[in-house]
C-alpha atoms as one frame of an Amber mdcrd trajectory, in Angstrom:
protein
  -6.030  -7.128  -0.696  -2.795  -6.506  -2.486  -0.431  -4.411  -0.256  -1.343
  -7.799   2.098  -0.590 -10.166  -0.656   2.786  -8.126  -1.110   4.005  -8.264
   2.491   3.416 -11.647   3.287   5.707 -12.845   0.271   8.763 -12.062   2.280
   7.703 -13.953   5.059   6.991 -17.121   3.438  10.263 -17.127   1.302  12.700
 -14.997   3.923  15.484 -18.482   4.099  14.872 -18.705  -0.091  15.852 -15.397
  -0.861  18.664 -14.985   2.014  19.759 -18.350   0.346  19.658 -15.682  -3.257
  21.275 -12.667  -1.321  23.997 -14.735   0.476  23.146 -13.242   4.006  20.985
 -14.483   6.674  17.297 -15.068   7.078  17.619 -12.694  10.744  19.716 -10.301
   8.484  16.932  -9.756   5.719  14.476 -10.201   8.475  15.303  -7.180   9.797
  15.343  -5.442   6.069  11.530  -6.410   5.352  10.861  -3.672   8.251  11.642
  -0.399   6.089   7.945  -1.750   3.999   6.324  -0.589   7.596   8.651   2.430
   8.314   7.522   3.812   5.659   3.595   2.662   4.553   3.064   3.850   8.231
   5.248   7.899   7.240   3.604   8.154   3.673  -0.118   7.996   5.528  -0.383
  11.650   6.539   1.609  13.126   2.991  -0.848  10.465   0.671  -3.915  11.985
   2.534  -2.754  15.399   2.133  -2.613  14.234  -2.034  -5.566  13.079  -2.284
  -6.966  16.798  -0.628  -5.190  18.310  -3.035  -5.667  16.337  -5.976  -8.023
  14.196  -5.947  -8.546  10.118  -5.187  -8.650   9.177  -8.499  -5.098  10.583
  -9.476  -3.291   9.779  -6.437  -4.285   5.927  -6.440  -3.165   5.962 -10.230
   0.176   7.053  -8.953   0.218   4.971  -6.031  -0.627   1.753  -8.087   2.242
   2.806 -10.691   4.108   2.666  -8.353   3.154  -0.603  -6.490   3.914  -2.054
  -9.761   7.336  -0.831  -9.823   7.925  -1.484  -6.613   6.979  -5.223  -7.051
   9.422  -5.296 -10.076  12.326  -3.924  -8.654  11.759  -6.741  -5.896  11.185
  -9.668  -8.167  14.795  -8.325  -9.885  16.217  -7.475  -6.772  20.267  -9.540
  -6.577  20.926  -8.110  -2.660  19.904  -6.532   0.107  20.396  -3.705  -0.868
  18.313  -3.502  -4.180  15.341  -5.426  -1.632  15.596  -2.568   0.655  15.108
  -0.330  -2.104  12.372  -2.134  -3.598  10.416  -3.128  -0.090  10.666   1.047
   0.459   9.003   1.957  -2.789   5.799  -0.850  -2.332   5.588   1.025   1.675
   4.826   4.385   0.724   3.166   2.888  -2.703   0.432   0.578  -0.736   0.266
   3.191   2.398  -3.366   4.285   0.197  -4.395   1.131  -0.273  -7.178   1.644
   1.770  -7.254   5.356   2.449  -8.247   6.034  -1.432 -11.577   3.667  -1.382
 -12.698   3.915   1.764 -12.667   8.523   0.790 -14.046   7.900  -2.458 -16.599
   5.759  -0.910 -16.997   8.820   1.917 -17.500  11.437  -1.518 -19.484   9.033
  -3.588 -21.878   7.682  -1.096 -24.509   8.674   1.767 -23.591   8.277   5.499
 -26.359   5.162   5.162 -24.378   3.133   2.161 -21.563   4.239   3.477 -21.111
   1.783   6.264 -21.864  -0.668   3.891 -19.345  -0.428   1.507 -16.854   0.228
   3.797 -17.354  -3.000   5.076 -16.961  -4.583   1.648 -13.688  -2.483   0.940
 -12.587  -4.273   3.966 -13.781  -7.245   3.145 -11.867  -7.274  -0.230  -9.087
  -6.662   1.454  -9.274  -9.320   3.426  -8.805 -11.668   0.737  -5.495 -10.778
  -0.030  -5.662 -12.771   3.328  -6.805 -15.828   1.793  -4.279 -15.623  -1.776
  -1.311 -15.520   0.750  -1.768 -18.416   2.145  -2.140 -21.385   0.555  -2.428
 -20.345  -2.692   1.109 -17.514  -2.980   2.578 -20.423  -1.106   1.821 -22.732
  -3.614   3.007 -20.324  -6.286   6.534 -19.701  -3.840   6.743 -23.428  -4.138
   7.070 -24.528  -7.904   8.284 -21.324  -8.964  10.317 -20.146  -6.672   9.847
 -16.639  -4.334  10.060 -14.092  -7.888   7.247 -15.554  -9.154   5.197 -14.281
  -6.154   6.282 -10.666  -7.083   5.767 -11.187 -10.588   2.405 -12.336 -10.209
   1.199  -9.627  -7.292   3.028  -7.152 -10.031  -0.062  -8.462 -12.486  -2.855
  -8.003 -10.032  -1.027  -4.077  -9.870  -1.989  -3.671 -13.409  -4.856  -5.265
 -13.064  -6.434  -2.877 -10.708  -4.413   0.451 -11.930  -6.704  -0.591 -15.134
  -9.750  -1.449 -13.304  -9.044   2.276 -11.434  -8.503   3.908 -14.639 -11.573
   2.725 -16.308 -14.172   3.252 -13.523 -12.920   5.697 -11.114 -14.631   8.957
 -12.022 -12.206  12.049 -12.358 -13.674  14.624  -9.932 -12.376  17.913  -8.419
 -10.336  17.750  -5.287 -13.294  19.479  -2.695 -10.325  21.027   0.156  -7.862
  21.847  -2.472  -5.757  25.233  -1.683  -3.013  26.981  -2.181  -1.489  26.198
   0.808   2.079  23.925   0.331   1.839  19.997   1.131   4.087  20.688   4.466
   1.842  23.110   5.470  -1.368  20.892   5.204   0.632  17.810   6.558   1.288
  20.301   9.231  -2.032  20.902   9.985  -2.813  17.285   9.913  -0.128  16.648
  13.391  -1.475  19.590  14.505  -5.337  18.350  14.870  -3.891  14.598  15.680
  -2.090  16.064  18.619  -5.198  18.749  20.031  -6.921  17.743  22.999  -9.723
  16.416  21.914  -7.817  13.467  19.730  -5.247  12.920  21.704  -6.568  10.484
  23.505  -8.223   8.508  20.545  -4.906   8.938  18.912  -2.849   6.904  22.060
  -5.221   4.522  21.509
């Protein structure tokens, strides 16, 4: 939900942000791609971190990074600081789906996992609803920075909820290998003969 909200703010505020930054909307739009590149590049490291440290600490770290990245974006004064905020947000929100899915897989039986995974996706899609008229109203009435301030508030609320509700669990697949070795193993598995077709799709 939060990642969808944060992805949408620049899209609906592009003209306002470009005017404040003294640049063209086209140039600013190209800079938003850093969010998506950093989001994609962080998937494997985040997965390896969850195997090594567990879901709870990784979730709290990512949510803390999301709040910081949101504040950096809200306080951005130009393209450079905006790119920094987008980079931080891309990395920090990369586990927003993976963390709850992994927790559900560990906590739920196979029969219940389908229900809970559908529920997780449904809750995530609330971000699409919030990023439409409600967010557009906030931006129209209070400016694009207000959209990031509101998102920071959501991030803090979610962080508190995770801290209070998600149980401490030992990392199931913890081992002594380095994070780089673990990521290399994930890449090797993804490129294996059995999964090449699935990865290509």
